[in-house]
C-alpha positions in Angstrom: -84.9 -8.8 -25.4 -84.5 -11.4 -28.2 -83.8 -15.0 -28.0 -82.4 -17.5 -30.8 -82.8 -21.0 -31.2 -80.6 -23.4 -32.7 -82.2 -24.0 -36.1 -80.2 -23.0 -38.9 -82.3 -20.1 -40.3 -82.6 -18.0 -37.0 -78.8 -18.8 -35.7 -76.6 -15.8 -35.4 -73.1 -15.4 -34.5 -70.8 -12.5 -33.5 -67.2 -11.9 -33.9 -65.8 -9.7 -30.8 -63.0 -8.1 -29.0 -62.0 -9.6 -25.8 -59.0 -8.7 -23.7 -57.2 -7.3 -26.7 -57.9 -10.8 -28.7 -60.6 -11.3 -31.2 -63.1 -14.2 -30.2 -66.7 -15.7 -32.0 -69.8 -17.3 -30.2 -73.1 -17.9 -31.2 -76.0 -15.4 -29.8 -78.2 -17.1 -26.9 -80.0 -13.6 -26.2 -79.4 -10.1 -27.5 -80.5 -6.5 -25.7 -79.2 -3.2 -26.3 -76.5 -3.0 -24.1 -75.2 -7.0 -24.1 -75.2 -10.1 -25.6 -75.0 -13.4 -23.7 -73.1 -16.0 -26.0 -72.0 -19.4 -26.3 -68.3 -20.4 -27.6 -67.8 -23.4 -29.9 -66.7 -25.4 -26.7 -70.0 -24.6 -25.0 -68.6 -21.9 -22.4 -71.1 -18.7 -22.2 -70.4 -15.7 -21.8 -71.9 -11.8 -21.4 -70.3 -9.4 -23.6 -70.7 -5.7 -24.1 -72.6 -5.2 -27.6 -69.9 -2.1 -28.2 -67.2 -5.1 -28.6 -69.2 -6.7 -31.1 -67.4 -6.2 -34.4 -69.6 -8.6 -36.8 -72.4 -10.8 -37.0 -72.6 -13.6 -39.3 -74.7 -16.7 -39.7 -72.2 -18.3 -42.0 -69.4 -20.2 -41.7 -69.9 -21.8 -38.4 -68.0 -21.2 -35.5 -65.2 -23.4 -35.5 -64.4 -22.6 -39.1 -64.6 -18.5 -38.7 -61.4 -17.9 -36.7 -59.1 -20.4 -38.7 -60.3 -19.1 -42.2 -60.1 -15.3 -41.0 -56.0 -16.1 -39.4 -55.7 -17.9 -43.2 -57.2 -14.8 -45.2 -55.1 -12.0 -42.9 -51.8 -13.9 -43.4 -52.2 -13.2 -46.9 -53.1 -9.5 -46.6 -49.9 -7.0 -47.5 -49.5 -4.9 -45.1 -47.3 -1.9 -46.7 -49.9 -2.1 -49.7 -52.9 -1.9 -47.1 -50.7 1.3 -45.2 -50.1 2.6 -49.1 -53.9 2.4 -49.9 -55.2 3.4 -46.8 -56.7 6.5 -46.1 -54.4 9.3 -44.0 -57.5 10.1 -42.0 -59.0 8.2 -39.6 -61.0 5.3 -41.2 -63.4 2.3 -40.2 -62.3 -1.4 -41.1 -65.7 -2.0 -42.5 -65.1 0.6 -45.1 -61.2 -0.4 -45.8 -62.6 -3.7 -46.2 -64.9 -2.6 -49.1 -61.9 -0.6 -50.5 -59.6 -3.5 -50.6 -61.5 -5.9 -51.9 -63.4 -3.9 -54.6 -66.8 -5.4 -53.6 -69.0 -6.1 -50.1 -66.7 -8.2 -48.2 -67.6 -11.4 -46.7 -67.8 -12.0 -42.9 -64.8 -13.3 -42.7 -63.2 -11.0 -45.0 -63.9 -8.3 -42.8 -62.7 -9.9 -39.7 -59.6 -10.5 -41.7 -58.5 -7.2 -42.4 -59.8 -6.4 -38.7 -57.1 -9.0 -37.7 -54.4 -7.7 -39.9 -54.8 -4.0 -39.0 -54.9 -4.7 -35.2 -51.7 -6.9 -35.3 -49.8 -4.7 -36.8 -49.9 -1.3 -34.5 -46.7 0.2 -36.0 -48.4 0.7 -39.5 -52.1 1.4 -38.0 -52.7 3.1 -34.8 -56.1 2.0 -32.8 -58.6 4.6 -32.5 -61.7 2.7 -31.4 -64.2 -0.1 -32.2 -63.1 -1.3 -35.7 -61.5 2.0 -36.4 -57.9 2.9 -37.2 -55.4 5.7 -38.5 -52.3 4.9 -40.3 -49.2 5.7 -39.2 -47.1 8.9 -40.1 -44.3 7.9 -42.5 -41.4 9.0 -40.8 -42.9 7.1 -37.5 -43.4 3.7 -39.6 -40.1 4.2 -41.1 -38.3 4.4 -37.3 -40.6 1.6 -36.3 -39.7 -0.8 -39.0 -36.0 0.2 -38.1 -36.4 -0.6 -34.8 -38.2 -3.9 -35.3 -35.2 -5.1 -38.0 -32.8 -4.0 -35.1 -34.4 -6.1 -32.8 -34.7 -8.8 -35.0 -30.9 -8.8 -36.0 -30.0 -8.5 -32.5 -32.4 -11.3 -31.2 -30.0 -13.0 -34.0 -26.8 -12.1 -32.3 -28.0 -12.9 -28.7 -28.9 -16.3 -30.2 -25.6 -16.9 -31.3 -23.9 -15.6 -28.4 -25.7 -17.6 -26.4 -24.7 -20.6 -28.7 -21.3 -20.0 -28.5 -20.8 -19.3 -24.6 -23.1 -22.6 -24.0 -20.1 -24.1 -26.0 -17.4 -22.6 -23.9 -16.6 -20.6 -26.7 -16.6 -16.3 -26.4 -17.7 -14.8 -29.3 -15.1 -12.5 -30.7 -16.9 -9.7 -30.5 -17.5 -10.1 -26.6 -13.9 -11.3 -25.9 -12.8 -7.1 -25.1 -15.7 -6.7 -22.8 -16.0 -10.1 -21.2 -15.1 -9.0 -17.8 -17.2 -6.3 -18.2 -19.8 -8.2 -18.3 -18.9 -10.3 -15.5 -18.0 -7.4 -12.5 -19.9 -4.5 -14.1 -22.4 -5.4 -16.4 -25.4 -3.7 -18.2 -27.9 -5.7 -18.0 -29.9 -4.1 -20.6 -26.8 -5.1 -23.2 -26.8 -8.2 -25.6 -23.8 -9.6 -24.3 -25.1 -9.9 -20.4 -28.2 -11.7 -21.6 -26.2 -14.2 -23.7 -24.6 -14.8 -20.7 -27.2 -15.2 -18.2 -28.7 -17.5 -21.0 -25.9 -19.6 -21.6 -25.4 -19.8 -17.7 -28.8 -21.1 -17.5 -28.8 -23.8 -20.2 -25.3 -25.0 -18.7 -26.5 -24.6 -15.1 -23.2 -22.9 -14.2 -22.3 -19.6 -12.4 -21.0 -17.1 -14.8 -17.3 -17.1 -13.4 -17.3 -20.6 -14.0 -18.5 -20.8 -17.5 -15.5 -18.1 -18.2 -13.2 -20.5 -16.3 -14.3 -23.3 -18.7 -14.2 -20.9 -21.8 -10.3 -20.1 -20.8 -11.0 -16.4 -19.8 -10.4 -16.9 -16.1 -7.3 -18.9 -14.7 -8.6 -19.8 -11.7 -11.2 -18.6 -8.8 -7.9 -16.5 -7.8 -8.3 -14.3 -10.9 -11.8 -14.0 -10.3 -11.9 -12.5 -6.9 -8.6 -10.6 -7.6 -10.3 -9.2 -10.7 -13.7 -8.5 -9.2 -11.9 -6.4 -6.5 -10.2 -4.4 -9.2 -13.1 -3.2 -10.9 -14.8 -2.3 -8.0 -12.3 -0.6 -6.4 -10.1 0.7 -9.5 -12.9 1.2 -12.1 -11.0 4.1 -13.7 -8.6 1.3 -15.0 -11.0 -1.2 -15.5 -9.5 -3.9 -13.2 -5.8 -2.6 -13.7 -3.7 -2.4 -10.5 -0.8 -0.2 -12.4 -0.1 3.5 -11.6 -0.6 6.6 -14.4 2.5 7.1 -15.8 4.6 10.2 -14.1 7.7 11.6 -14.0 9.0 11.0 -10.3 12.1 13.9 -10.4 9.5 16.3 -11.5 6.5 14.7 -9.0 8.9 14.6 -6.0 9.9 18.1 -5.2 11.0 18.8 -1.3 8.1 20.4 0.6 10.1 22.5 3.2 14.2 21.8 2.8 16.3 22.3 -0.4 16.6 18.8 -0.3 18.6 15.6 2.0 21.6 17.5 2.3 19.4 20.1 4.0 18.1 17.9 6.5 19.7 17.7 9.9 21.2 14.8 10.4 20.7 12.4 13.6 23.4 11.7 16.3 21.5 8.7 18.0 23.1 6.4 15.9 22.5 3.5 13.1 18.3 2.7 13.3 17.0 -0.6 12.5 13.3 -1.6 11.0 11.3 -4.7 12.2 9.1 -6.4 9.7 8.4 -9.5 7.8 10.4 -10.6 5.1 7.9 -9.6 2.3 7.7 -6.1 3.8 8.9 -3.2 1.1 7.3 -0.2 2.4 9.6 -0.1 5.7 7.7 3.0 7.6 9.5 2.8 11.0 13.0 2.1 12.2 14.6 2.6 16.0 17.5 3.8 17.6 19.0 3.4 20.6 22.0 5.3 22.1 23.2 5.8 26.2 23.7 9.1 26.5 24.9 9.4 30.1 24.8 7.5 33.6 21.2 5.9 34.0 19.7 7.7 30.6 19.4 6.0 27.6 18.2 7.9 24.4 15.2 6.3 22.1 14.5 7.3 18.8 11.3 6.1 16.6 11.9 7.1 12.9 9.0 7.2 10.6 9.6 7.3 6.5 8.9 10.9 5.5 7.2 10.9 2.1 5.7 14.2 3.1 8.9 15.9 2.8 8.8 15.1 -0.8 5.7 15.7 -2.3 2.4 18.1 -1.1 -1.1 17.9 -0.7 -2.9 18.1 -4.7 0.5 16.9 -6.4 0.3 14.3 -9.0 1.5 11.7 -6.3 -0.6 12.6 -3.6 -3.7 12.4 -6.2 -2.6 8.8 -6.7 -2.3 8.3 -3.0 -5.9 9.7 -2.0 -7.6 7.9 -4.8 -6.1 4.1 -3.2 -6.2 5.4 0.6 -4.2 2.2 1.7 -2.1 -0.6 0.5 -4.1 -3.6 0.0 -2.9 -6.6 1.4 -3.7 -10.3 0.0 -1.5 -13.7 0.8 1.4 -13.9 -1.4 0.7 -10.5 -3.1 -0.1 -6.8 -2.1 -1.4 -3.4 -4.2 0.8 -0.6 -2.8 -0.7 2.8 -2.1 2.0 4.4 -3.5 4.2 3.9 -6.9 7.2 1.9 -6.6 9.3 4.7 -7.3 8.1 6.8 -4.6 8.2 4.1 -2.3 11.9 3.1 -3.3 12.8 6.8 -2.6 11.2 6.9 0.9 11.4 3.5 2.4 13.9 2.9 5.2 16.0 0.1 3.2 19.4 -0.4 5.0 22.5 1.1 4.3 21.2 4.2 3.2 20.6 7.5 4.8 16.8 8.6 5.0 15.1 11.6 5.6 12.1 10.7 8.8 10.2 12.5 11.5 11.5 11.3 14.6 10.3 11.4 18.1 13.4 11.2 20.4 12.8 9.7 24.4 15.4 10.0 26.9 14.6 6.7 29.5 15.4 6.4 32.9 17.6 3.1 32.3 16.1 1.8 36.1 12.5 2.1 35.7 11.9 2.8 32.2 10.5 6.4 32.9 10.6 8.9 30.1 12.7 11.8 31.3 12.3 14.0 28.4 10.9 14.0 24.6 11.5 15.8 21.2 10.1 15.7 18.1 12.0 16.9 14.8 12.5 16.5 10.9 16.1 14.6 10.5 17.8 12.1 8.6 18.8 8.9 10.0 21.4 6.0 8.8 19.7 3.0 8.6 22.1 0.0 10.3 19.6 -3.0 9.1 16.4 -4.3 8.1 15.6 -7.0 10.7 13.0 -9.6 9.9 10.3 -11.4 12.0 10.4 -14.3 10.3 14.1 -15.1 10.7 14.5 -13.5 14.3 11.7 -14.5 16.3 12.8 -18.0 17.5 16.2 -16.4 18.6 14.8 -13.3 19.9 12.6 -14.8 22.9 11.3 -13.5 25.8 14.1 -15.6 27.8 16.7 -14.7 25.9 16.1 -11.0 26.4 16.1 -11.0 30.0 18.8 -13.6 30.3 21.3 -12.4 27.6 21.0 -15.7 26.0 21.0 -16.0 22.1 22.5 -14.8 19.3 21.0 -12.0 17.2 21.7 -8.5 15.7 21.7 -5.2 17.8 21.1 -7.3 20.7 21.8 -4.8 23.6 19.6 -2.3 22.2 16.8 -5.2 21.8 17.2 -6.1 25.3 16.6 -2.6 26.3 13.8 -2.1 24.1 12.1 -4.6 25.5 12.4 -3.7 29.3 11.1 -0.3 27.9 8.4 -1.9 26.0 7.2 -3.3 29.2 7.2 -0.3 31.3 5.0 1.6 28.5 2.6 -1.4 28.5 2.6 -0.6 32.2 1.8 2.6 32.3 -1.0 2.5 29.3 -2.4 0.0 32.1 -3.8 -1.9 28.9 -1.9 -5.1 29.1 -2.1 -6.7 25.3 -3.7 -10.1 24.6 -2.2 -10.7 21.6 0.4 -12.9 23.7 -3.2 -15.4 23.9 -3.7 -14.9 20.1 -3.3 -17.1 17.2 -2.3 -15.7 13.9 -1.4 -17.1 10.8 1.2 -16.0 8.1 1.0 -17.1 4.2 3.6 -17.7 1.8 2.9 -18.6 -1.8 4.9 -19.6 -4.4 3.8 -18.7 -7.6 6.7 -20.7 -9.6 5.7 -24.0 -8.1 1.9 -24.2 -9.2 0.8 -21.4 -6.5 1.8 -23.6 -3.5 0.8 -22.2 -0.5 2.0 -22.6 3.1 0.2 -21.8 5.8 1.9 -21.5 9.5 0.9 -19.9 12.7 2.7 -16.8 14.0 2.4 -16.7 17.7 1.6 -12.7 18.5 2.9 -10.8 21.4 6.5 -12.1 20.8 8.9 -9.5 21.9 9.8 -8.1 18.4 6.4 -7.6 18.0 5.5 -5.9 21.5 8.5 -3.6 21.3 7.4 -2.3 18.0 3.5 -2.1 18.9 4.3 -0.2 22.0 6.5 2.3 20.6 4.2 3.1 17.6 1.4 3.4 20.4 3.8 5.8 21.8 4.8 7.7 18.9 0.8 8.0 17.6 -0.6 9.1 21.0 2.0 11.3 21.4 1.9 13.3 17.7 -1.3 13.2 18.4 -1.4 15.2 21.6 1.3 17.7 19.9 -1.1 18.7 17.0 -3.9 19.1 19.2 -1.6 21.4 21.7 -0.3 23.2 18.6 -3.7 24.0 17.1 -2.9 22.1 14.1 -5.6 19.5 12.3 -5.3 15.8 12.6 -7.4 12.8 12.0 -7.4 10.9 15.4 -8.2 7.3 16.4 -11.0 7.6 19.3 -12.7 5.2 21.5 -14.6 6.5 24.2 -16.8 4.0 25.2 -16.9 0.0 26.0 -19.1 -2.7 24.3 -20.9 -2.2 21.2 -20.5 1.8 22.3 -16.9 1.7 21.9 -16.4 1.0 18.4 -13.0 2.8 17.3 -14.0 5.7 14.8 -11.7 8.5 13.1 -12.5 12.0 13.5 -11.2 15.4 13.1 -11.7 16.2 16.9 -9.2 14.8 19.6 -10.6 12.3 21.8 -9.1 9.6 24.2 -8.5 6.0 22.9 -9.6 4.2 26.2 -9.0 1.0 24.7 -5.3 1.9 24.4 -4.9 3.9 27.3 -4.1 6.9 25.9 -5.6 10.9 25.7 -5.1 11.0 22.1 -4.1 8.8 19.1 -3.5 10.0 15.9 -1.9 7.3 12.9 0.9 9.0 11.8 3.7 5.7 11.7 2.6 4.4 8.5 2.7 7.1 6.1 3.8 4.9 2.8 0.8 2.5 3.6 -1.8 4.9 5.0 -3.5 7.8 3.5 -4.3 9.2 6.7 -0.7 8.9 8.1 0.5 10.4 5.3 -2.4 13.4 6.4 -1.2 13.8 9.8 2.7 13.8 8.8 1.9 16.8 6.7 0.4 18.4 9.5 3.3 17.1 11.4 5.9 18.6 9.5 4.3 22.1 9.4 4.3 22.0 13.6 7.9 20.6 13.5 9.6 23.2 11.0 8.0 26.8 11.8 10.1 29.1 13.9 8.1 27.7 17.5 8.4 24.6 16.7 8.1 22.3 19.7 11.4 22.2 21.9 14.4 20.4 19.5 12.9 20.5 16.6 15.5 21.6 13.8 14.8 24.0 11.1 16.7 24.3 7.8 18.3 28.1 7.2 16.5 30.0 5.3 13.5 27.7 4.7 10.2 29.4 5.0 8.1 28.4 7.8 5.2 26.2 7.2 1.8 26.6 7.8 -0.6 22.8 8.2 -1.8 22.6 4.9 -5.5 20.7 6.4 -7.8 22.7 8.8 -10.1 20.9 10.8 -13.2 21.6 8.9 -11.7 21.7 5.6 -13.6 19.7 2.9 -10.5 17.8 2.1 -9.7 16.6 5.9 -13.1 15.4 6.6 -13.5 14.0 2.9 -10.6 11.8 3.3 -11.9 10.5 6.7 -14.7 9.1 5.1 -13.3 8.0 2.2 -10.5 6.0 3.9 -13.1 4.4 6.4 -14.9 3.3 3.4 -11.7 2.0 1.5 -10.1 0.5 4.5 -13.2 -1.6 5.1 -13.2 -2.7 1.7 -9.9 -3.9 1.6 -10.1 -5.6 4.8 -13.3 -7.7 3.5 -11.3 -8.6 0.2 -7.9 -9.8 2.5 -10.4 -11.8 4.2 -12.2 -13.3 1.0 -8.5 -13.9 -0.1 -7.3 -15.8 3.3 -10.1 -17.7 2.8 -9.6 -19.0 -0.7 -5.9 -19.9 0.2 -7.0 -21.6 3.2 -9.3 -23.7 0.6 -6.3 -24.3 -1.8 -4.5 -25.4 1.4 -7.2 -28.1 2.1 -7.1 -29.2 -1.5 -3.6 -29.4 -1.8 -2.7 -31.3 1.4 -5.2 -33.9 0.6 -7.5 -32.7 3.3 -10.8 -32.7 1.6 -12.2 -35.9 2.1 -15.8 -36.7 1.8 -15.3 -40.6 2.6 -12.6 -40.7 5.1 -12.4 -39.2 8.2 -8.4 -40.0 8.7 -7.9 -36.3 7.2 -10.2 -34.7 9.9 -8.9 -31.3 11.0 -9.0 -30.8 14.6 -10.6 -27.6 16.1 -12.6 -26.1 19.0 -16.0 -25.4 19.4 -16.8 -21.7 19.5 -20.6 -21.3 19.4 -23.8 -21.9 16.9 -22.4 -24.7 15.4 -19.2 -23.2 14.6 -15.8 -24.5 14.7 -12.6 -22.7 14.8 -9.6 -24.7 13.1 -6.2 -25.3 14.5 -4.4 -25.1 11.5 -5.8 -22.8 9.5 -7.4 -19.6 10.1 -10.9 -20.7 9.7 -14.1 -20.9 11.4 -16.8 -23.4 9.8 -20.4 -24.2 10.4 -20.1 -28.0 11.0 -23.1 -30.1 10.0 -24.0 -32.9 12.7 -22.2 -30.9 15.4 -23.8 -31.9 18.7 -24.7 -29.6 21.4 -21.2 -29.1 23.3 -19.5 -26.6 25.8 -17.6 -23.7 24.3 -14.1 -24.8 24.1 -14.3 -28.6 23.4 -11.7 -29.8 21.2 -13.5 -31.6 18.2 -12.5 -33.2 14.6 -13.8 -31.8 11.5 -14.2 -33.7 8.4 -14.0 -31.6 5.4 -16.4 -33.3 2.5 -16.0 -30.8 0.0 -14.9 -27.3 -0.8 -16.1 -24.8 -3.9 -13.5 -22.2 -4.5 -15.8 -20.3 -6.7 -18.2 -19.8 -4.0 -15.9 -20.2 -1.2 -17.8 -23.1 0.5 -17.0 -25.3 2.6 -19.0 -28.6 3.2 -17.7 -29.6 6.9 -19.3 -32.0 9.0 -18.9 -33.7 12.8 -16.1 -36.4 13.0 -16.1 -36.6 17.1 -14.5 -35.3 20.1 -11.1 -35.1 20.7 -10.8 -33.4 24.4 -13.9 -32.6 26.7 -14.4 -29.4 27.4 -11.3 -27.9 29.4 -12.0 -26.4 33.4 -13.3 -23.3 34.1 -9.9 -21.5 34.0 -8.8 -22.9 30.4 -12.0 -22.4 28.7 -12.1 -18.4 29.7 -8.9 -18.3 27.9 -10.5 -19.9 25.3 -13.1 -17.6 25.0 -11.0 -14.7 25.4 -8.9 -15.7 22.3 -12.0 -16.4 20.2 -13.9 -13.5 20.9 -13.2 -10.5 23.2 -9.4 -11.2 22.5 -10.0 -11.4 18.6 -11.0 -7.7 18.6 -8.1 -6.7 20.9 -5.7 -8.4 18.4 -7.6 -6.2 15.7 -7.1 -3.3 17.5 -3.2 -4.0 18.5 -2.7 -4.5 15.1 -4.0 -1.7 13.5 -3.4 1.1 16.2 0.2 -0.3 17.3 1.6 -1.0 13.5 2.7 -4.7 14.7 2.2 -6.0 11.1 1.8 -5.3 7.4 
């Protein structure tokens, strides 16, 4: 081992490589394998001898690296590459060639640093050894560097413009794509991300400030469309089809060939906004003590077949999408118009007729068929609910259309509910309707609608009856169907969809197959195709009619067919996504209502909203379908009436800042509290089930 003093005649310094960079140090000790060195600032290190590239005594440590870096900056890489050997070479020899003489330590270090810092020109092969890059590889690498430089400049310009709330012209056609389904490696996305960081704004808010999004409503709608209708990049329109060619009768020769019903004019019961009118009812006294009730379902399945252009559209959408003030239909407007049960028209239908004992409401006989019905009226909940009350139906009071028929159907619905053994809790539920006035600044009206009203109950019970009857009919005839099944209680009792018939204990029926909304749900349309095939073949159920000369229909789907099973899986997924979107939009419009009505006041508790304590710091509001986490809510019994002060809302995040503003009423007595609990929890599940299974509302 050799030691070196600090006298100038024995001073030895080294230029060495460490961790991908270059350093210099004064040698304290040296052996064959390593050096102990001291940096200019005094730090001592042990380095491998193999990492030492140059030994020098002059200049001093402090000056060496700055001088070498300055010298390296003046070396022309293109010239170095041109004169470099094609084979592997040592940097020291290259330095001699370049300078035409023995290089100084600074010059040698400068050349090494220049070669090392240009990996696209020179590939490192070992300590102080390099090889010039092949010409084609160099050209490609230089082009890549130039491209990245241009991209960096472009990204910087985009970022600057977006941070000023300006959309670069080049990004305008793809700006919504960047928001909803971005390529995160793209220049546009990186620029948007950088602009958001600079402005401390979310992307939707920044683009709102830039004029791309008119409101949070447009953001949520656009996001839903991009996620669920990607092939149209957010479009909600339908592909162009020739309806005259697309709508070809599947069984009968035409409407005139469908046997007419003799049960008198039928009437539907829906909200005023409903355009896809799927179901209608008719009532006719047929003999002493017996009245015939007709349940009539719109029959688009008679107009187009599986795998037809219209079916492809329906199978893609799977359901109508509902939101306050708007909807996106499953079927094109022209198809809906052709089959919706509009008053004043005779329409094809799949019908279920029930001969009912007028005294006790028992069903004496029933038959199913395909026929055509005269639609006498489209009754509307929002127009008639106040008049068609239980008191008026039972006493004969009030004035409203089809009064005798509705009185009979009310008695029949109650008898059906009793037979099912599952009294509806919907009457205890609170539900809300939304109305949006688009021509008046998107003014929103939110009103409570009492569920379990007579018209609701009539429709729900008769639709449950039709769906359960037809589910059993498909099973009895050996035809496949899509069933709604519930065989357990509690967590195990979740309703599921399957191709195997089984009971639905939540509704108290042995079979249940959605069939009553074929204009709005694809599952119902599939089941209708199966039903039509069963009802129009020669061995059809008693009473079913068949057009003369028509060929016997075979059910289009087998129980294990890939199309049937895929329809079940796809529908479940889509229906969940659509329901979540509806919830999102209802929350948005509730927030709009709070702002519109001046109920958002951080410093004024006089605008507080009444509600009821649920659990875990959550309050259910009275005036809106909202459940809020409430800051400062004390530990209060469930059902306690409280006031909630809304201090702020953020429409872009759908967040609401709410605080406890006092107790309005103490917790109710045990009996009342139990009812409140049912309304908030188990009753909510039952209402959802009644809404979905009984089709009591769009």
